[in-house]
N, C-alpha and C positions, 0 to 999 in steps of 0.2 A: 446380176450376180457376177462378181469379178473373181476369178481364181488366179492365185499367184503361187505357182510351184517353183519358187526360187527364193534366194535370200542369202544373207550373210551376217557377220557379226556387227557391222557398223550401222548405226542409226543416225538420224539427223533431224533437226527441226524442220528442214524442208520436206523430208520424207513424211513426217507427221502432217505437214500442211497438205500434201497430196492426198493422204488418207482422209483428212478432214473434208477436203473439197469433194471427193468422190462420195463420202458418206452423207455429209450435211447438205451440200449443194445439189448433188445428183441423186440422192436417195438410193445409193448402191450399197450392197453388202459385199465387203472385201474379205475373201476367204484365203488364208495363207498357210503354207506348209511350215511346220514348227522347226524343221531342220533335222539333219541325220547324223549328229555328232555324239549322241547319247550323253548330253550335258544339260544342265538346268540354267545355263546362262542365256541372256537375251539374244534372240535371233530375229533379224529384221527382214521384211516388214511385219512378220508375225507378231512381234512384241509391241507394235504401235497400239495406241488407244483406238477403239472402235473396230479393230480387226477381229475376225473369227479365226483363232489360231487352232490348227489341227495337228494332233500327234497321231502316230501310227500304231495299230494293234495287229496281232496275229489272228489266225483262225480260232484260237482258243481264248480270245479276249485278254491276252496279256500284252504288255507294252512290247513293241518290236524292239529287238536288241539295239538297233541303230537310232531309234527315235529320241529326239529331244523331249524334255519334260519341263515342268516348272509352273509357277503361279500365273504366267501369262497364257498358258494353254487353256482353251475353252472346251474343246471336244476331242474325241478320238474317232478314227475311222479305219477300216482295213487298209493296210499299206504294205503287207508282206506277201510277196509272190502273187501279184495281181496281174491277171491276163488283160491286155488292153491293145488297142491299135498301135501300130508301130510304123516305121518308115517303109516306103515303097509298097504300100498296100498290104502289109503283113500284120500279124499279131505276135506279141511276145510277152513273157512274164517279167515283171520288174518289181522292185521293192523300193520303198522310200516314202517319206512324208509327202513327196511330190505325187505319189499315187493316192495317198489318203486324202489330200486336200481337194482334188477334183471330185472324189466321191462325195465328200461333204458339200461341195459347191453344187453338185448335181442334185443332192437331196434338198438343199436349200431352194433351188429353183422349183422343185416340185412342191415344196411347202408354199412358196410364193403363189403358185398356180392354184392351190387350194384355199389360200387366204389372200386374195388379190389386193385387199385394202391394207395389208400390213406394210409398214415401212421396211426398208432394208434391215434396220437394226432389230425390228420386231421379228423378222424372219429368223435372224440369227439367234435371238432369245428363245423363240419357239423350238428351234433345233436343240439348243442347250437344255431347255426345260424338260424335254421328252427323251433325253438320253437314258440308256440303261447303265446303272452303276455297275462297275466291274471291279473285281477283287484288287487289281493292281492300283486302282485309283483310291482305295480306302485303307490300304495298309502298307507297311514297309517303307522303303525309301521314296516311293512315289505317292505317298498319302497326300491328297489334295493337289497333286501336281500333274494330273491328267484331266483336268477340267471336270465337267459333269459326267463324263463317262463316254461310252461308245454310242454313236448316233443310232436312233431307232426311227426309221422312215415311216413305218406304219403309225406309231404314236405321234410323230411329228405332223402327219397329215390328217389325223382323225381326232386328236385330243384338243378340244377347243376351250378347255377350262384350266389350262396350265397357268401357273403364276411365275413371274420373273421380275424381280426388282434388283437393281445393282447400283454401284457408285459410278456415275458417268463423268465426273470431274473431281479433282482433288487439289487442295491447296494446303501446304504445310508451311507455317511461318513461326519465327521466334520473336516477332515484333521488333527485330533489330536489323541485323546484317544478312539474314538468310543463311548463316553458317551455324550449324547445330552442334554446340559443344557442351561440356559438362555444366550442369545446373541450369541450363536453358529450359524454359517452359515452352513447349511447342503447342501451338493451336492448330488442330487438324479440322478442316472444314471441307465440304464438298456438296455436289449435287447428287440427289438420289432419285432415280427414275423408275417408275413402275411401268413396264412395257406391255404386260399382258392382262390377265384377269384382275378385276378390282380386289383390293385387299381390305380386310375389316379391322385388324388390330396389329399393325406392324410395329415391331420393336427393333431398333438398330443398336448393336453392342460392339464396342471396340475392345480388342484384347491383344496380348502378345506374350509369348513364352520367354522372351529375352529378359535377362537379369540386368540389362543395361538401361532400361527405362522403367519408370513408374507411371501408371495411368491414374489420373485423378478423377476425371469425368469420363466414365466409360459407357454409360447407357443413355439412350435417347428414345423415349416412347413417342411413336408417331400417330398411331390410330389408323383410320381408314385412308385409302388412296385409290383414286379412280385410274382407269387405264390411261397411260401416257402422262399421268400427273408427275410433276417434278417438284421436289422440295429440297431445301438446303438447311444446314445447321449453322449458318453464319452467326446467329445470335446465341447459339448454345454449342460452342465448339468442344470437341474432345480435347482434353488437356493432358499433356505428357511431359514428364520431367526427365532430362537426360542424366544418366549416372556418370560422374566424372571419371570413374574407373574404366569406362569403355575404351578399348584399344582404338588407335587411329583408324578412321574410315571403316567403322563397324556397321554393316548393314543390319538393320532391325526389321524383322518381318511383323507386320500388323495384320490382324484378321478382323474384318468387319462382318458380323453375322446378322442376317436379316431373318426374322422369325415372324410368321403370321399363321397361328394355329399349327397345323401339321407341316406347313411349308417352312423349309429352312434352307438358306443358301449362304455360303461363305465366299467373301471376296478378299483377296490378299494383295498387299502392296508392301514395298520396302522403303525405308528411309535410312540414309547413311548419317550416322552421328559421330561426333568427335572428329570431324573432317580436318584434313591438313591443308586447307586452302582458305583464303580470305577474299570475300567479295569487295570490290572497290566501286562505290556508287556515289561518291561525294560530289561529282561534277557531271558534265554531259557525257562522259565515257562510263560505261558499265562493263567491268571485266573482272577476272579472278586471277589472283596471284597464288600459285601453288608452292608446296614445300620442296618440289623436285624439278624445278626448271621449266615446267610447262606454264603456258600463259593462256588464260581463257577457260580451259577445261582441265579438270584434274584426271579425267579418265577418257579412254578412246571413245569415239563415236559421239562426241559432243555431249558427254555426260558429266555431271558434277561440276558445275560452274556456270558463269554467266556468258561465257564466250567473249564477244566484243560487240557492243552495241553503242550507237550514238544517238542521244536524245530519245532513248527507248524505241529505237528503230527495229526493223527486222534484224536477224542475226547476220553479222558481217564477217564471221570467221568460222572456218572449219577446225583448224588446229594451229597452234603456234608454240614455239619453245626455243630455249637456248641450245646452241650447238657449239662445242669446243673441240678442235682437232688439230693435229700437226702432220697428218699424212692421209693418203687415200685408204689406208688400212686401219686408221685409228682416230675415230671421231666419237666423242661421248655426247649423248643427247637422249631425249625422251620422245622424239617425234617418230613418224612412220619409218619403218625399217625396210630391209631388203626383201622381206616376204610381204606380199600385198596383204593389207588388212591387219598387219601385226606391227605394233610400235616397238622401238627399242626401249629398254628399261635400264639405262646406264647410270642414272642418278639415284641416290638414296638420301632420305632426309636425316640430318644429324640433329638439327633443332627446327621444329615445325615453324612455319611462318606464323608470325603473331603481330598484332597491332601494338605499336609503341604508344602507351598512354601515360602522361600526355604527350602529344606529338612534339618532336624537337625541331625537325627541319622543314616540314610541310604541314598541311592541315590534316593529313592522313598518312602517317608513317607506318611502314611494315618492315620486318626484318626476319631473317632465318638463315639457316646454313644447310648445305647438302654437299655430298662428295660423289665421286664416280667409282667408288669401290664395287658397286654391283656389276660394272661393265665386264664383258668377257676379257677385254684388254684395257684395263684402267690406265689412264695417264698419270694417276696419282694426284688428283685435284681436290682441293677443298674450296668451296665457293660460299662466301658470305654475300647474301643478296638482300637488297633493300628496294622498296618502292615508295614513291612520293606522289601525292595528288593534292591539288588545290581547287577551291571554288571561288577564288577571287577573279574579278574581271580581267580578261586576257589570258587566263590560265585554266579555263574550264574544259578545254578540248584536247587534253593530253594527260597521260600518266607516265611517269618516269620510272624505269627499272635500272638498277645499278648492280653490277657484279664485281666483287673483289675476288679475283681468281688467284689462289695460292698454290704454289708448287710444293706439295707434301711428299713428293717422291724423293728418291735418293740420287737423282741425276738431273742434269739440265734438260729443260724442255725447249727445243728450238723450233722455229717455223710454226709457231702456235697462232691460230686464228680463233676468234670468238664472235658469234653473231646470232641473230634471231631469224628463224625460219617461220614464215606465216603463209598459210593457205587461206587467202582472202576470198570471200564469196560476197560480192557487193551487188545486191544483197543475196540472201539465200535462194531467191527465185530467179535471179538474173545472172548467176555466176558464170554462165557460158558466154557472156558478153562483156567480160572485164578486160581491162588493160593495166599493165604495170609499166612504170617508167622511173627515171632517176633525176633528181634535182641536185646537181653537184654543188651548187652554192650552199645549200642547206644540209648537205651530206645525208640526203633522205631518199629512200625508195618509197614509191607511193603506188596505190592502186585505185581504180575508179571504174564505174559502170560507163560503157561507151555511149549510152543514150543520153537524153537530156535530163538535167537536174539530178544527176546521180551523186551519191555520197562519195567522198574521198577518204581513204585511210592511208597511213604512212608509218614508217619506222625511220627514225632519225638518229644517227650517231651523235652523241653529245661530247664524248671524250676526244682528245686530240693527241693521245700518246702513240698512235699508229694510224696509217691511212685508212680511209673508208673503202669498203668494197661493196658492190651491189650486183646481185645476180637475179635477173627476172626469169621465171620459169613458165614456159607454155605447158600447162598440165593437160596435154593432148597426146594422142598416139603419135609416136615418133619424136615428140619434143620440139617440133618445128625448128630443128637445127641446134637446140640446146640439150640439156640433160633430159632423158626420157623417164618420167616417173610411171609410165604406163606399161613398161616392159617387165614388170614383176615387182617393182618397189623402188625405194630410195636407198641405194647402196652407200656404203662408207665412202667409196671413191667418188660417187656423185655428190655426196654431202660436202666432201672436202673441196671438190671443184667449185661448188656454189659458195663456199666460205672464202675461197682464196683467189677466185678469178672474177671477171666482170662480164655481165651481159646486160645491156642498157634497158631493153624493153621486152615485153611479152604481150601477146594478144594484139599485135600491131596491125594485122590484116583483117579485112572484113569488118564484122561487128564486134570483134574481140574473141576471147576464149576464156576457158577456166585457167586461172593463173595462180602461181605461188611467187613469193618474193623473199629474198635473203639479203639482209643488211649486216655487214660484219666489219671487224677491224683486225689488223695484223699486218705483217707477222710480228710476233713477240718472241723474245728469248727470255726464258724464266730460269734463273739459277735456282738451285735447291734452296727452299725456304723463302724465295722471293714472291712478290705479288704484283699483279697489275689490276687496274680498275678500268672496266668497260661499261659504259652507260648508254641507254637508248631512251628516246621518247616514243611512246605509242600514241598516235594521233588520229583524229578524225575531223572532218570539216565539210562545209557545203560546197566548196569549190577549191581549185588548186591555190588560188590566192589566199583563201581562208586558211587552208592547210599550212601554207608557207608562213603566214603571220603567226600561227600557233607554234610552228617550228622555231621561229625566231624567238618568241617569248619563252619557249621551253629551254632554249640555249641560255638565255639571260637568267632564267630562274635557276638552272642547274649550276651555272658559273657562280651565282651569288651564294649557293649553298656552301661553297668551299673558299669564298673570298676571305682574306685576312680579317680578323676581328677589328671592328672600328674602335677608335680611341677618342675620348672627349666628345662623344657624339650626343646630340640632342635629337630625340625622335629619329634615330638613324634609319629605322625601317620605313619612314615616311616616303623616302625617295628611292629605296631599294638600290643604293649605290653599290656597284661591283666593278672590280678592275681585273683585267686579264690581258696578256699573260703577266704573271708575276712570279719571279723577277722578269724585267723587261729589258729589251735592248734598244730598238729604234722607234717603235710605235707602241703606244699604250691604248688599249681599248677601254672605254668608260661606258658602263651601262647604268641607266637611271630611269626613273619614271617621272611623268609629268601629268598633272591633273587638269591643266588648262587654265588655271587661275593664278599662276605664279610667274615671277620672273626668275629664271634659273641663272645662277652665277657659278662658274667652276674655276677654281684656282689651283695651281700646283705650287706647293711650298717646299722649301728645303727643311732640313732638321732644325734650323734656327728660326723658322717661321717666315722667312723671306719669300715673297711671291716671285716665282720663276717664270710663270706664264699665266694668262688669264683669258677666260672665255665668258663673255656676257650674253645674256639672252640665248642660252644654248639649246633651248627646247626645239624640237622638230615637230612631233605629233603628240596628240594625247595618248597616254599609255607609255609603253616601254620604248626607250630610245638608245641608240648606240652611236658613239662618235669615237674617232681615233685622233690622237694628238701625237706629234713628233716628240720623241725624247732623245734624239740623236745628239743634241747639243748639251745635254745634262751630263755632269761628271758622275762617275760611279758613286753610289751612296744610297742613303735612305731619304725618301720623299713622301709627301702626303698630298692627296687630292681632297680638297674641301669643296663640297657642294652646298650652296646656300639658296634658300627660297623663302622669302619673307622671314618668319621667325624660326624656320627649321634649318638645321645644319647637320651634315653628315661628313665624317672624315674617314678616309681609308688610307692605309700605308702601302707603299710599293717600294721595291728595290730596283735600282738601275744597275745593270751589270757593266 
């Protein structure tokens, strides 16, 4: 029996993995304090799956005024004015769920001694099943939100005929992108485990009081179940339709009722519908693009979103998001703030992110708009954001995000920087052994696990309207000489420092450290009504070389998005011809693809069609290639690059200054 008289607002996939390991691998029962904030929001580790969450009650079986409550609470125990051992060999009276939790844990240990063959989870279910119902748990604001009631140790140790069946895993899907919006039909399936006495005629029913969903298939007759038998409803899922009128990010509470004769138990869970984020799963990267500048997760604590995964790996990201600022007192963002555990909320959605159908620029286009009006000191920004993803060879290991930042204020914004902050955890079980570094050639900050065969992640600046900046953060006490995120939080001044200055590496000593990384661009000067475009590639790979290849391909792909339209082209997309910069002065960059079976010919012609220069057999490697040709001897004017390969031809125009 493990007692945890501690916790906070932030959960994580890694935290759940720890609980899973203790419960499943080591057959422990983890007992946790529900928290002392008098709120019903999730408190961790108490809100994790498999945990026995304990709220606090008074001498009169009422909820303690300070105690948290909610559908994740399992039981209550006395926690107000409890006399217990204290420091220096003394005793003292204390109050809190930190007092209630060890009382429940001690009771669980005694239950285990009376039923030594019970698993840890069975011990917890026995304690739940033998609780005394208390008034506060069945009426008023706390109805159903104080678990099964206050523990009864006598019943827990003597009643051997109790029943307890519950939902031990849950899967909600729309059969599409995993984002639940209006008119989607949700399929809800799960595992149902009978922990204690055999059941004779079990029925499972799904219901909700929300007007934002309609339940089509609500009841599932089961019949008998033996002790520790598990069944699922994969072949007969509950069906739920989402109402399009639901406000954005509406949590819908569902109740699963288990009935067997006189036995009845209610299990509750929430599903967020009409969400304002989109999951991107078209290639080897799985991530989420939100409506308010966050990347990976829409909510604090790794909630609502896919995070950032590579080839269905473990979670690689704790949080990420756009930051824009022009001073140490004025940065707009949605990442962690100056108060530990509390994120800034500076961006507000104007147009929710949505998928562009059919896609125009990539194989999965997204777009939306947000502003920084909610900020305490708004800069006066309006941001049109886009995301692009491909699943073609060479382009499966990155997602591009682009921000068009518009000055909607009444004054000029100077010294402006824009960048992406990412707390990489490569992966979520080895994040304390990570390193961050900078690749200047590719304008890319990257992170990796210091051990062998670790995954690499990166953020690459794609635009060239201002210099790249990279700041690697040691997320350790003291900051290892850089900004210190462990001295209370991530302040506005620290954010601007990481946006506008450079720090090459983090986690450089020993086996590495927990790291964060910021890649940005600036400074910009934005006059009233002016705009700038800043774009980044979010990448992952199996090695640094693999990451660098994808970074190069991402640059080629992004440049091709805005290359001048081809003229008189035959199958112009076949060779992905792109030119930059354009207009050009002394050297022209030419990007093209090569499939390995063609002879590539490149010619530069003037407006009369005359050949000014010629490159035969220009291919270098299979895939995307880049060459540079001198244009210093060309007179100012309009020219064309013609790429020919067997029967294919592409033509792009450029201007010589």
